[in-house]
C-alpha positions in Angstrom: 378.3 -81.5 346.7 377.8 -80.2 343.2 374.7 -81.3 341.3 375.7 -83.1 338.1 374.4 -81.8 334.8 372.4 -83.9 332.5 374.1 -83.0 329.2 371.9 -85.3 327.2 368.7 -83.7 328.5 370.1 -80.2 327.8 371.0 -81.2 324.2 367.6 -82.7 323.6 366.0 -79.5 324.9 368.2 -77.4 322.6 367.4 -79.6 319.6 363.7 -79.3 320.3 364.0 -75.5 320.5 365.9 -75.4 317.3 363.3 -77.5 315.5 360.6 -75.2 316.9 362.4 -72.1 315.7 363.0 -73.6 312.2 359.3 -74.6 311.9 358.2 -71.0 312.9 360.6 -69.6 310.3 359.2 -71.8 307.5 355.7 -70.8 308.5 356.5 -67.1 308.5 358.2 -67.5 305.1 354.9 -69.0 303.7 352.9 -66.1 305.3 355.3 -63.6 303.7 354.9 -65.2 300.2 351.1 -65.1 300.6 351.1 -61.5 302.0 353.2 -60.2 299.1 351.1 -61.9 296.4 354.1 -64.0 295.3 351.9 -67.2 295.7 350.4 -66.2 292.4 353.7 -66.9 290.7 354.6 -70.4 289.4 357.2 -72.2 291.5 360.0 -71.9 288.9 359.6 -68.1 288.7 359.6 -67.7 292.5 362.6 -70.0 292.9 364.5 -68.0 290.2 363.7 -64.7 291.9 365.0 -66.0 295.2 368.2 -67.4 293.6 368.7 -64.0 292.0 368.2 -62.3 295.3 370.8 -64.5 297.0 373.3 -63.8 294.2 372.7 -60.1 294.1 375.3 -57.5 295.0 375.2 -55.4 298.1 373.5 -52.3 296.4 370.7 -54.5 295.0 370.1 -56.1 298.4 370.0 -52.7 300.1 367.4 -51.5 297.6 365.3 -54.6 298.2 365.6 -54.2 301.9 364.3 -50.6 301.7 361.4 -51.7 299.5 360.6 -54.5 301.9 360.6 -52.1 304.8 358.3 -49.8 303.0 356.0 -52.7 302.3 355.7 -53.6 306.0 355.2 -50.0 307.0 352.4 -49.5 304.4 350.7 -52.7 305.5 350.9 -51.7 309.2 349.2 -48.4 308.5 346.4 -49.8 306.4 345.5 -52.4 309.0 346.3 -55.2 306.6 344.1 -57.6 304.7 343.1 -60.7 306.6 345.0 -62.7 309.2 348.3 -62.8 307.4 348.9 -59.1 307.9 348.1 -59.3 311.6 350.8 -61.9 312.1 353.5 -60.6 309.7 352.9 -57.1 308.5 351.7 -55.2 311.5 354.2 -56.8 313.8 357.1 -55.9 311.6 355.9 -52.3 311.2 355.7 -51.9 315.0 359.4 -53.1 315.4 360.6 -50.9 312.6 361.3 -47.9 314.8 359.6 -44.7 315.7 357.9 -42.3 313.4 358.9 -38.7 313.8 
């Protein structure tokens, strides 16, 4: 006989995993804000910059992506400053591809 599936248990497990991923994403966003120095901005300025980024055209987003990639590569080579760079900066630089 076939074993019946417990759909409720599977759904609960998926919801728990989704909550965990969302919490990790929020934590990483906070670490990124701190690592870039954006935590020195007041909340209205930071929110305005993020809204402008979301509304930007494709060329602007591509330029920002390149600048962000350079930021992570630079932080990876320096060895970073403190624990935030070890979690965010160096890991991103390692996954950025090969050099050479």
